[in-house]
Backbone as JSON Lines, residues from 0, in Angstrom:
{"i":0,"aa":"X","n":[0.89,-1.14,-0.01],"ca":[-0.02,0.02,0.0],"c":[0.95,1.18,-0.01]}
{"i":1,"aa":"X","n":[0.36,2.27,-0.65],"ca":[1.15,3.54,-0.72],"c":[0.46,4.7,-0.28]}
{"i":2,"aa":"X","n":[-0.05,4.64,0.97],"ca":[-0.75,5.8,1.54],"c":[-2.27,5.72,1.27]}
{"i":3,"aa":"X","n":[-2.94,6.92,1.43],"ca":[-4.32,7.07,1.42],"c":[-4.67,8.28,0.44]}
{"i":4,"aa":"X","n":[-5.61,8.12,-0.42],"ca":[-5.98,9.13,-1.44],"c":[-7.36,9.68,-1.16]}
{"i":5,"aa":"X","n":[-7.56,10.94,-1.51],"ca":[-8.95,11.56,-1.5],"c":[-9.09,12.16,-2.88]}
{"i":6,"aa":"X","n":[-9.99,11.58,-3.63],"ca":[-10.26,11.99,-5.01],"c":[-11.6,12.63,-5.07]}
{"i":7,"aa":"X","n":[-11.62,13.89,-5.71],"ca":[-12.93,14.63,-5.82],"c":[-13.0,14.94,-7.32]}
{"i":8,"aa":"X","n":[-14.19,14.61,-7.93],"ca":[-14.42,15.0,-9.35],"c":[-15.68,15.76,-9.32]}
{"i":9,"aa":"X","n":[-15.6,16.98,-9.92],"ca":[-16.78,17.89,-9.76],"c":[-17.2,18.6,-11.17]}
{"i":10,"aa":"X","n":[-18.42,19.03,-11.15],"ca":[-18.85,19.93,-12.16],"c":[-19.29,21.24,-11.28]}
{"i":11,"aa":"X","n":[-18.65,22.31,-11.59],"ca":[-19.07,23.54,-10.89],"c":[-20.34,24.17,-11.52]}
{"i":12,"aa":"X","n":[-21.06,24.9,-10.67],"ca":[-22.16,25.58,-11.26],"c":[-21.72,26.65,-12.16]}
{"i":13,"aa":"X","n":[-22.62,27.07,-12.99],"ca":[-22.26,28.11,-14.18],"c":[-21.76,29.43,-13.59]}
{"i":14,"aa":"X","n":[-22.25,29.96,-12.56],"ca":[-21.82,31.27,-12.15],"c":[-20.57,31.27,-11.2]}
{"i":15,"aa":"X","n":[-19.96,30.12,-10.94],"ca":[-18.83,30.08,-10.08],"c":[-17.51,30.61,-10.74]}
{"i":16,"aa":"X","n":[-16.81,31.39,-9.97],"ca":[-15.42,31.73,-10.43],"c":[-14.5,30.7,-9.84]}
{"i":17,"aa":"X","n":[-14.13,29.77,-10.82],"ca":[-13.44,28.6,-10.48],"c":[-11.95,28.95,-9.87]}
{"i":18,"aa":"X","n":[-11.42,30.03,-10.34],"ca":[-10.11,30.42,-9.83],"c":[-10.17,30.74,-8.37]}
{"i":19,"aa":"X","n":[-11.24,31.34,-7.89],"ca":[-11.35,31.56,-6.44],"c":[-11.43,30.3,-5.71]}
{"i":20,"aa":"X","n":[-12.08,29.32,-6.12],"ca":[-12.18,28.04,-5.48],"c":[-10.81,27.38,-5.5]}
{"i":21,"aa":"X","n":[-10.09,27.46,-6.63],"ca":[-8.78,26.86,-6.69],"c":[-7.78,27.51,-5.73]}
{"i":22,"aa":"X","n":[-7.91,28.78,-5.53],"ca":[-7.1,29.52,-4.56],"c":[-7.39,29.08,-3.19]}
{"i":23,"aa":"X","n":[-8.6,28.93,-2.87],"ca":[-9.05,28.44,-1.58],"c":[-8.56,27.03,-1.28]}
{"i":24,"aa":"X","n":[-8.62,26.18,-2.32],"ca":[-8.11,24.84,-2.11],"c":[-6.68,24.85,-1.83]}
{"i":25,"aa":"X","n":[-5.88,25.63,-2.55],"ca":[-4.45,25.65,-2.43],"c":[-4.14,26.27,-1.01]}
{"i":26,"aa":"X","n":[-4.83,27.17,-0.59],"ca":[-4.65,27.73,0.8],"c":[-4.91,26.66,1.81]}
{"i":27,"aa":"X","n":[-6.01,25.92,1.6],"ca":[-6.42,24.88,2.55],"c":[-5.34,23.82,2.74]}
{"i":28,"aa":"X","n":[-4.84,23.38,1.64],"ca":[-3.83,22.2,1.76],"c":[-2.53,22.8,2.33]}
{"i":29,"aa":"X","n":[-2.23,24.06,2.13],"ca":[-0.99,24.62,2.75],"c":[-1.14,24.84,4.34]}
{"i":30,"aa":"X","n":[-2.35,24.84,4.75],"ca":[-2.5,25.06,6.16],"c":[-2.64,23.7,6.97]}
{"i":31,"aa":"X","n":[-2.81,22.53,6.26],"ca":[-2.96,21.27,6.92],"c":[-1.8,20.35,6.57]}
{"i":32,"aa":"X","n":[-0.85,20.2,7.6],"ca":[0.3,19.43,7.42],"c":[0.04,17.99,7.0]}
{"i":33,"aa":"X","n":[-1.18,17.43,7.33],"ca":[-1.43,16.02,7.12],"c":[-1.5,15.75,5.54]}
{"i":34,"aa":"X","n":[-1.78,16.76,4.77],"ca":[-1.85,16.63,3.29],"c":[-0.39,16.55,2.78]}
{"i":35,"aa":"X","n":[-0.15,15.32,2.23],"ca":[1.24,15.04,1.72],"c":[1.53,15.75,0.31]}
{"i":36,"aa":"X","n":[0.38,15.55,-0.44],"ca":[0.52,16.25,-1.86],"c":[-0.93,16.52,-2.23]}
{"i":37,"aa":"X","n":[-0.96,17.51,-3.24],"ca":[-2.24,18.01,-3.79],"c":[-2.09,18.22,-5.24]}
{"i":38,"aa":"X","n":[-2.95,17.69,-6.17],"ca":[-2.83,17.91,-7.52],"c":[-4.33,18.19,-7.97]}
{"i":39,"aa":"X","n":[-4.43,18.94,-9.04],"ca":[-5.75,19.17,-9.62],"c":[-5.53,19.3,-11.16]}
{"i":40,"aa":"X","n":[-6.62,19.14,-11.9],"ca":[-6.65,19.36,-13.32],"c":[-8.04,19.65,-13.81]}
{"i":41,"aa":"X","n":[-8.1,20.12,-15.03],"ca":[-9.34,20.45,-15.69],"c":[-9.39,19.57,-16.95]}
{"i":42,"aa":"X","n":[-10.46,18.86,-17.13],"ca":[-10.58,18.08,-18.35],"c":[-10.49,18.87,-19.63]}
{"i":43,"aa":"X","n":[-9.67,18.4,-20.58],"ca":[-9.58,19.08,-21.86],"c":[-9.78,18.13,-23.05]}
{"i":44,"aa":"X","n":[-9.81,16.95,-22.77],"ca":[-9.8,15.83,-23.82],"c":[-11.07,15.01,-23.81]}
{"i":45,"aa":"X","n":[-11.69,14.81,-22.65],"ca":[-12.71,13.83,-22.51],"c":[-13.97,14.19,-23.41]}
{"i":46,"aa":"X","n":[-14.55,13.08,-23.93],"ca":[-15.83,13.28,-24.75],"c":[-16.87,13.38,-23.71]}
{"i":47,"aa":"X","n":[-17.91,14.35,-24.03],"ca":[-18.95,14.67,-23.07],"c":[-19.73,13.4,-22.6]}
{"i":48,"aa":"X","n":[-20.02,12.53,-23.43],"ca":[-20.72,11.3,-23.01],"c":[-19.95,10.51,-21.97]}
{"i":49,"aa":"X","n":[-18.63,10.57,-21.95],"ca":[-17.81,9.88,-21.08],"c":[-17.59,10.61,-19.73]}
{"i":50,"aa":"X","n":[-17.41,11.94,-19.78],"ca":[-17.08,12.75,-18.66],"c":[-18.44,13.11,-17.86]}
{"i":51,"aa":"X","n":[-19.5,12.98,-18.54],"ca":[-20.79,13.26,-17.94],"c":[-21.0,14.61,-17.27]}
{"i":52,"aa":"X","n":[-20.26,15.65,-17.86],"ca":[-20.39,16.91,-17.39],"c":[-19.39,17.34,-16.32]}
{"i":53,"aa":"X","n":[-18.65,16.4,-15.81],"ca":[-17.66,16.7,-14.88],"c":[-16.48,17.34,-15.47]}
{"i":54,"aa":"X","n":[-15.86,18.45,-14.81],"ca":[-14.84,19.25,-15.42],"c":[-13.64,19.2,-14.76]}
{"i":55,"aa":"X","n":[-13.57,19.07,-13.45],"ca":[-12.34,19.2,-12.64],"c":[-12.15,18.04,-11.73]}
{"i":56,"aa":"X","n":[-10.86,17.61,-11.51],"ca":[-10.49,16.57,-10.6],"c":[-9.46,17.14,-9.62]}
{"i":57,"aa":"X","n":[-9.56,16.73,-8.33],"ca":[-8.69,17.1,-7.32],"c":[-8.25,15.81,-6.56]}
{"i":58,"aa":"X","n":[-6.97,15.72,-6.41],"ca":[-6.38,14.45,-5.65],"c":[-5.42,14.9,-4.53]}
{"i":59,"aa":"X","n":[-5.82,14.47,-3.38],"ca":[-4.92,14.67,-2.24],"c":[-4.33,13.32,-1.72]}
{"i":60,"aa":"X","n":[-3.12,13.4,-1.34],"ca":[-2.4,12.16,-0.79],"c":[-2.1,12.36,0.62]}
{"i":61,"aa":"X","n":[-2.2,11.26,1.35],"ca":[-1.85,11.24,2.72],"c":[-1.13,10.05,3.0]}
{"i":62,"aa":"X","n":[-0.18,10.09,4.13],"ca":[0.61,8.95,4.48],"c":[-0.21,7.79,4.97]}
{"i":63,"aa":"X","n":[-1.39,8.02,5.68],"ca":[-2.2,7.02,6.18],"c":[-3.58,7.52,6.5]}
{"i":64,"aa":"X","n":[-4.5,6.56,6.6],"ca":[-5.89,6.96,6.63],"c":[-6.1,7.89,7.87]}
{"i":65,"aa":"X","n":[-5.46,7.68,8.9],"ca":[-5.58,8.62,10.08],"c":[-5.25,10.0,9.77]}
{"i":66,"aa":"X","n":[-4.33,10.3,8.87],"ca":[-3.95,11.63,8.42],"c":[-5.2,12.2,7.64]}
{"i":67,"aa":"X","n":[-5.85,11.37,6.83],"ca":[-6.99,11.87,6.11],"c":[-8.11,12.25,7.15]}
{"i":68,"aa":"X","n":[-8.32,11.38,8.1],"ca":[-9.32,11.66,9.15],"c":[-9.06,12.94,9.86]}
{"i":69,"aa":"X","n":[-7.8,13.22,10.09],"ca":[-7.42,14.45,10.79],"c":[-7.61,15.59,9.84]}
{"i":70,"aa":"X","n":[-7.45,15.49,8.57],"ca":[-7.68,16.52,7.58],"c":[-9.22,16.83,7.53]}
{"i":71,"aa":"X","n":[-9.95,15.84,7.53],"ca":[-11.47,16.05,7.36],"c":[-11.99,16.8,8.61]}
{"i":72,"aa":"X","n":[-11.44,16.61,9.75],"ca":[-11.95,17.24,10.99],"c":[-11.26,18.61,11.27]}
{"i":73,"aa":"X","n":[-10.19,18.97,10.44],"ca":[-9.53,20.21,10.65],"c":[-10.34,21.39,10.42]}
{"i":74,"aa":"X","n":[-10.3,22.4,11.34],"ca":[-11.25,23.56,11.19],"c":[-11.12,24.25,9.73]}
{"i":75,"aa":"X","n":[-9.99,24.25,9.11],"ca":[-9.83,24.88,7.84],"c":[-10.58,24.16,6.81]}
{"i":76,"aa":"X","n":[-10.61,22.8,6.93],"ca":[-11.37,21.95,6.03],"c":[-12.9,22.18,6.21]}
{"i":77,"aa":"X","n":[-13.32,22.19,7.45],"ca":[-14.68,22.33,7.69],"c":[-15.19,23.63,7.11]}
{"i":78,"aa":"X","n":[-14.46,24.72,7.31],"ca":[-14.72,26.11,6.81],"c":[-14.82,26.09,5.28]}
{"i":79,"aa":"X","n":[-13.81,25.53,4.72],"ca":[-13.77,25.47,3.25],"c":[-14.83,24.69,2.56]}
{"i":80,"aa":"X","n":[-15.1,23.54,3.22],"ca":[-16.15,22.69,2.75],"c":[-17.45,23.36,2.53]}
{"i":81,"aa":"X","n":[-17.8,24.31,3.37],"ca":[-19.02,24.98,3.28],"c":[-19.09,25.85,2.0]}
{"i":82,"aa":"X","n":[-17.97,26.56,1.69],"ca":[-17.85,27.3,0.5],"c":[-17.94,26.37,-0.72]}
{"i":83,"aa":"X","n":[-17.04,25.37,-0.73],"ca":[-16.98,24.44,-1.84],"c":[-18.28,23.8,-2.2]}
{"i":84,"aa":"X","n":[-19.09,23.42,-1.12],"ca":[-20.31,22.64,-1.44],"c":[-21.22,23.56,-2.13]}
{"i":85,"aa":"X","n":[-21.3,24.8,-1.88],"ca":[-22.19,25.75,-2.58],"c":[-21.84,25.95,-4.02]}
{"i":86,"aa":"X","n":[-20.61,25.71,-4.4],"ca":[-20.05,25.95,-5.7],"c":[-20.3,24.85,-6.72]}
{"i":87,"aa":"X","n":[-20.58,23.66,-6.21],"ca":[-20.7,22.48,-7.07],"c":[-22.05,22.15,-7.42]}
{"i":88,"aa":"X","n":[-22.15,21.69,-8.75],"ca":[-23.43,21.16,-9.27],"c":[-23.62,19.74,-9.09]}
{"i":89,"aa":"X","n":[-22.56,19.05,-9.28],"ca":[-22.43,17.51,-8.98],"c":[-21.03,17.19,-8.67]}
{"i":90,"aa":"X","n":[-21.03,15.99,-7.9],"ca":[-19.69,15.61,-7.32],"c":[-19.59,14.1,-7.29]}
{"i":91,"aa":"X","n":[-18.36,13.49,-7.41],"ca":[-18.04,12.15,-7.05],"c":[-16.87,12.24,-6.22]}
{"i":92,"aa":"X","n":[-16.93,11.51,-5.09],"ca":[-15.82,11.61,-4.13],"c":[-15.55,10.14,-3.79]}
{"i":93,"aa":"X","n":[-14.18,9.9,-3.8],"ca":[-13.67,8.47,-3.43],"c":[-12.5,8.65,-2.5]}
{"i":94,"aa":"X","n":[-12.48,7.89,-1.43],"ca":[-11.39,7.91,-0.44],"c":[-10.96,6.46,-0.34]}
{"i":95,"aa":"X","n":[-9.63,6.3,-0.65],"ca":[-9.19,4.91,-0.72],"c":[-7.66,4.81,-0.41]}
{"i":96,"aa":"X","n":[-7.39,3.48,0.14],"ca":[-5.89,3.24,0.26],"c":[-5.37,2.9,-1.15]}
{"i":97,"aa":"X","n":[-4.25,3.47,-1.46],"ca":[-3.7,3.33,-2.8],"c":[-2.69,2.24,-2.89]}
{"i":98,"aa":"X","n":[-2.56,1.62,-4.01],"ca":[-1.66,0.63,-4.33],"c":[-0.76,1.04,-5.45]}
{"i":99,"aa":"X","n":[0.45,1.07,-5.4],"ca":[1.28,1.52,-6.53],"c":[1.62,0.24,-7.37]}
{"i":100,"aa":"X","n":[1.18,0.3,-8.6],"ca":[1.35,-0.72,-9.55],"c":[2.65,-0.46,-10.32]}
{"i":101,"aa":"X","n":[2.97,0.76,-10.53],"ca":[4.24,1.19,-11.2],"c":[4.82,2.44,-10.55]}
{"i":102,"aa":"X","n":[5.9,2.3,-9.74],"ca":[6.43,3.43,-9.05],"c":[7.0,4.49,-10.04]}
{"i":103,"aa":"X","n":[7.08,5.76,-9.58],"ca":[7.65,6.71,-10.49],"c":[9.15,6.39,-10.82]}
{"i":104,"aa":"X","n":[9.54,6.83,-11.97],"ca":[10.93,6.41,-12.36],"c":[11.99,7.31,-11.68]}
């Protein structure tokens, strides 16, 4: 096993300024030491029928599940979650222990 992952895939509401949400997420992860890494991206290649309207993906890595649990209960996460939840039209969220099938070179 290679740590614990928190994957969020979203479609933002039409009137949302996505850049503000991204700044908020980057601030959040910088305030919580339990977050080992944070990556995000916006879909640019997916066919609409396959992506089902989802546009952005966010991936956080933690050393262990307990670090993720600490992150979820952190006051900064609780505060940001209220803002984030009002900005999304739909969401898929997966939290899972990761398995490295091919390590980085």
